[in-house]
C-alpha positions as CSV (number, residue, x, y, z in Angstrom):
1,M,101.3,64.7,148.1
2,D,97.7,65.6,148.1
3,S,94.9,63.9,150.1
4,T,93.9,61.7,147.2
5,D,97.5,60.4,146.7
6,E,97.6,59.6,150.4
7,I,94.4,57.5,150.2
8,W,95.9,55.6,147.2
9,H,99.2,54.9,148.9
10,R,98.3,54.0,152.5
11,D,97.6,50.4,153.7
12,A,94.3,49.7,155.3
13,T,92.8,46.7,157.0
14,P,89.0,47.1,156.6
15,A,86.6,45.9,159.2
16,R,84.2,43.1,158.2
17,P,80.7,44.5,159.0
18,S,77.8,42.1,159.0
19,R,75.1,42.3,156.3
20,P,73.4,44.4,155.1
21,L,76.6,46.6,155.4
22,A,78.9,43.8,154.3
23,R,78.8,44.6,150.7
24,R,79.5,48.3,151.4
25,G,82.3,47.3,153.7
26,R,83.9,45.2,151.0
27,A,83.9,48.2,148.7
28,L,85.6,50.4,151.3
29,G,88.2,47.7,151.8
30,V,88.8,47.6,148.0
31,A,89.0,51.4,147.8
32,L,91.4,51.9,150.6
33,A,93.6,48.8,149.9
34,L,93.9,49.3,146.2
35,G,96.5,51.9,146.4
36,A,98.9,49.6,148.3
37,L,97.9,46.8,146.0
38,L,98.7,48.7,142.8
39,A,101.9,50.1,144.1
40,S,103.3,46.8,145.3
41,G,101.9,44.4,142.7
42,A,100.6,42.2,145.5
43,T,97.3,40.2,145.3
44,M,94.5,41.5,147.5
45,T,92.2,38.9,149.0
46,L,88.8,39.9,150.5
47,A,85.7,37.8,151.4
48,A,83.2,37.2,148.6
49,P,79.5,37.9,149.4
50,A,77.8,35.1,151.2
51,V,74.2,35.3,149.9
52,A,73.1,35.3,146.2
53,A,69.7,36.7,145.3
54,A,67.5,36.1,142.3
55,G,68.9,37.9,139.3
56,D,72.5,38.0,140.6
57,V,75.4,37.1,138.4
58,N,77.2,34.2,140.1
59,C,80.8,33.5,139.2
60,P,81.5,30.9,137.9
61,S,78.3,30.1,136.0
62,T,77.0,30.2,132.4
63,D,76.6,33.9,132.8
64,C,80.1,34.5,134.2
65,V,83.0,32.5,132.8
66,R,86.7,32.8,133.6
67,I,88.4,33.3,130.2
68,A,92.0,33.9,131.3
69,P,94.1,32.3,134.0
70,A,95.1,33.8,137.3
71,A,98.0,35.8,135.8
72,G,97.9,38.3,138.6
73,S,95.3,41.0,138.8
74,P,95.3,43.7,136.0
75,V,94.5,47.2,137.1
76,A,92.6,48.0,133.9
77,I,90.9,46.1,131.0
78,A,90.1,47.3,127.5
79,P,88.2,45.2,124.9
80,D,89.0,46.2,121.4
81,N,85.6,44.9,120.0
82,A,87.5,43.0,117.4
83,G,88.3,39.8,119.1
84,A,90.8,40.8,121.8
85,V,90.9,42.2,125.3
86,Y,94.0,44.1,126.6
87,L,95.1,43.9,130.2
88,A,97.3,46.5,132.0
89,Y,99.2,45.6,135.1
90,S,100.6,47.9,137.8
91,G,104.1,46.4,137.2
92,G,104.2,47.9,133.7
93,D,103.1,45.0,131.5
94,L,100.5,45.2,128.7
95,L,99.0,41.8,127.7
96,K,96.6,40.8,125.0
97,L,94.0,38.0,125.3
98,D,92.8,36.5,122.0
99,L,89.2,35.7,122.8
100,A,88.9,33.0,120.1
101,S,92.0,31.0,121.1
102,G,92.3,32.0,124.8
103,V,96.0,32.7,124.2
104,L,97.5,35.4,126.4
105,T,100.5,37.2,125.0
106,T,102.7,40.1,126.1
107,V,102.4,43.3,123.9
108,T,105.2,45.1,125.8
109,T,106.6,45.7,129.3
110,G,108.3,48.5,131.2
111,L,105.5,51.0,131.0
112,G,105.7,52.1,134.6
113,N,103.2,52.0,137.4
114,L,100.1,51.6,135.3
115,R,96.6,52.7,136.1
116,G,94.4,52.8,133.0
117,V,94.2,51.6,129.4
118,A,92.0,52.5,126.4
119,V,92.3,50.9,122.9
120,A,91.6,52.7,119.6
121,G,92.9,52.7,116.1
122,G,95.5,50.0,116.6
123,S,97.0,51.7,119.7
124,A,96.7,51.4,123.4
125,Y,96.7,54.6,125.5
126,I,98.2,54.0,128.9
127,T,98.2,56.1,132.1
128,N,100.5,55.7,135.0
129,F,100.7,56.9,138.6
130,D,103.8,58.9,137.8
131,G,101.8,61.3,135.6
132,M,102.7,59.9,132.2
133,L,100.4,59.2,129.2
134,Q,101.9,56.8,126.7
135,Q,100.7,55.4,123.3
136,V,101.6,51.8,122.5
137,D,101.4,50.4,118.9
138,L,99.6,47.1,119.4
139,A,101.2,45.4,116.4
140,T,104.8,46.2,117.3
141,G,104.8,47.0,121.0
142,S,106.6,50.3,120.3
143,R,105.6,53.2,122.5
144,R,105.9,57.0,122.7
145,T,105.1,59.5,125.4
146,L,102.2,61.8,124.7
147,A,102.5,63.7,128.0
148,A,104.6,63.6,131.2
149,G,105.0,65.6,134.4
150,L,101.2,65.6,135.0
151,P,99.6,64.7,138.4
152,S,99.0,61.0,139.0
153,L,96.8,59.7,136.1
154,F,94.1,57.1,136.3
155,G,91.2,56.9,133.9
156,V,91.8,57.2,130.1
157,A,89.5,57.4,127.0
158,R,90.2,58.2,123.4
159,V,87.8,60.4,121.4
160,G,88.8,61.3,117.8
161,S,92.4,62.7,117.9
162,T,92.3,63.5,121.6
163,T,93.1,61.4,124.7
164,Y,91.3,62.3,127.9
165,V,92.5,61.3,131.3
166,T,91.5,61.8,134.9
167,D,94.0,62.8,137.5
168,G,94.5,62.7,141.3
169,K,93.5,66.4,141.6
170,G,89.9,65.8,140.4
171,E,90.5,67.1,136.9
172,I,89.9,65.9,133.3
173,V,92.9,66.6,131.2
174,A,92.7,66.7,127.3
175,V,95.8,65.6,125.4
176,P,95.4,66.4,121.7
177,D,97.7,64.6,119.2
178,G,100.7,66.8,118.8
179,G,99.3,69.4,121.2
180,T,99.7,70.6,124.8
181,P,97.8,69.0,127.6
182,R,95.1,71.2,129.1
183,V,92.7,70.9,131.9
184,V,89.1,70.9,130.7
185,A,87.2,70.3,133.9
186,T,87.9,70.5,137.6
187,G,86.2,69.7,140.9
188,L,85.4,66.1,139.9
189,G,86.7,64.4,143.0
190,F,88.5,61.1,142.4
191,S,87.5,58.9,139.5
192,Y,89.4,55.8,138.6
193,G,87.9,55.8,135.2
194,I,86.3,57.9,132.5
195,A,83.9,57.1,129.7
196,F,82.2,59.0,126.8
197,D,78.9,58.7,125.1
198,K,78.3,59.0,121.4
199,A,77.5,62.7,121.8
200,G,80.9,63.4,123.3
201,A,79.8,63.9,127.0
202,A,82.3,62.5,129.6
203,Y,81.2,60.5,132.6
204,T,83.2,60.0,135.8
205,A,82.5,58.3,139.2
206,D,83.7,60.2,142.2
207,M,84.7,57.6,144.8
208,M,85.1,60.3,147.5
209,T,81.5,61.6,147.4
210,G,79.6,58.9,145.5
211,R,78.6,61.2,142.6
212,I,78.1,60.0,139.0
213,L,79.0,63.1,136.9
214,Q,78.4,64.1,133.4
215,T,80.9,66.7,132.0
216,N,80.9,68.8,128.8
217,V,84.6,68.7,127.9
218,T,84.2,71.8,125.7
219,T,82.8,74.1,128.3
220,G,83.8,72.3,131.5
221,A,80.2,72.3,132.8
222,T,79.4,69.4,135.1
223,R,76.2,68.0,136.4
224,V,75.4,65.3,138.9
225,L,73.5,62.4,137.4
226,A,73.3,60.3,140.5
227,S,74.5,60.3,144.1
228,Q,75.4,57.1,146.0
229,A,75.7,56.3,149.7
230,Y,79.0,54.6,148.9
231,E,81.9,54.9,146.5
232,P,81.4,53.9,142.8
233,T,84.5,52.2,141.5
234,S,83.8,51.8,137.8
235,I,82.2,53.8,135.0
236,S,81.2,52.7,131.5
237,V,78.8,53.7,128.8
238,G,76.9,50.9,127.2
239,G,75.8,50.5,123.5
240,D,72.3,51.3,124.8
241,G,73.6,54.8,125.8
242,L,73.1,54.2,129.5
243,V,75.8,54.8,132.1
244,Y,76.9,51.8,134.1
245,F,78.8,51.8,137.3
246,L,79.8,49.5,140.1
247,V,79.1,50.1,143.8
248,A,80.4,47.4,146.2
249,G,79.8,44.6,143.7
250,E,76.4,45.9,142.7
251,V,76.1,47.1,139.0
252,K,73.8,50.0,138.5
253,R,72.9,52.2,135.5
254,V,71.5,55.6,135.0
255,N,69.8,57.3,132.1
256,A,71.8,60.5,131.4
257,V,68.7,62.2,129.8
258,T,66.1,61.4,132.4
259,G,68.3,60.8,135.5
260,V,66.5,57.6,136.2
261,Q,68.7,55.1,138.1
262,S,68.2,51.4,138.4
263,H,69.7,48.2,139.8
264,V,71.2,45.8,137.2
265,T,72.7,43.0,139.1
266,N,75.1,41.9,141.9
267,I,78.3,40.2,141.0
268,N,78.9,37.3,143.4
269,G,81.8,34.9,143.8
270,I,84.6,37.2,142.9
271,N,85.8,40.5,144.4
272,S,85.3,42.7,141.4
273,F,86.6,46.3,141.6
274,S,85.7,47.5,138.1
275,F,84.5,46.3,134.8
276,S,84.8,47.3,131.1
277,L,81.9,47.0,128.7
278,A,82.2,45.8,125.1
279,E,80.0,46.9,122.3
280,S,78.3,43.5,122.5
281,G,77.0,44.3,126.0
282,D,79.3,41.8,127.6
283,A,81.4,43.0,130.5
284,Y,85.0,42.1,131.4
285,T,86.2,42.1,135.0
286,T,88.8,40.6,137.3
287,G,88.6,39.0,140.7
288,N,90.6,38.3,143.8
289,G,90.3,36.0,146.8
290,G,90.1,32.7,144.8
291,G,88.5,34.4,141.7
292,E,91.7,35.6,140.1
293,G,91.9,36.0,136.4
294,L,89.8,37.6,133.7
295,W,86.0,37.0,133.7
296,R,83.4,37.6,131.0
297,I,79.9,38.4,132.1
298,A,77.6,37.7,129.2
299,G,75.0,40.3,128.2
300,L,75.3,42.6,131.2
301,T,73.5,45.5,129.5
302,S,70.5,43.3,128.6
303,R,69.9,42.3,132.2
């Protein structure tokens, strides 16, 4: 087991530092405790931030609405931009939330110790901690294995006919349809997610060093877009082309061309570990500690 695997398996009881370090301490608790949470399926409860500032997103509010009940905490969320959001659970379940009706249904179960989900072309692409990448037909629930025997897998994204995943060794692995998995980039640290822009560049968030990275998956060349004082736990590319990430409940964004980084908002009232952006600019996230369930943050990219 490598050092990253150890971090994501061990239990930790984080200290509760006073502000202004409280928000950072909360992220550390999430980062260290998530491994045990995902492995066990237990619910993690941490304290919500105590003080809201102007411009913050407060949950619940008109800007942040719980749209699905507290059916446990999904480890990954993927909107399909066609009226549904898919939720992956560490216990191996894949659920579908119909946004119009609010009905939550099970697509399939028994997918293993899940970590990531991406939706494209009527299929969900699922990663699990045991090094397996699976494709699930969203209409029938049938599945097939695209790759197995890889290091522990986390983030997943679908580009054309290739599925890209991040693993516990700091790599991006490309899995082409009908082809052999191959490592296309190394030295990326630990990123729980991966996102692509319209030009085909990949973005990862290294929780170990705080780096936001842009990678050319053709050449493997990587550059640092931003460096954080604490671990980023989420990565998304908005319809505006900007790269969004989460640091201890604070949403930030960076322009991949200019390198200019800016504060977007703080998410208060729920302990959010990650979020997924829809094409509309809305974000979907989950909460713990009294904020369980799936939440929609309206117009995150327009803030």
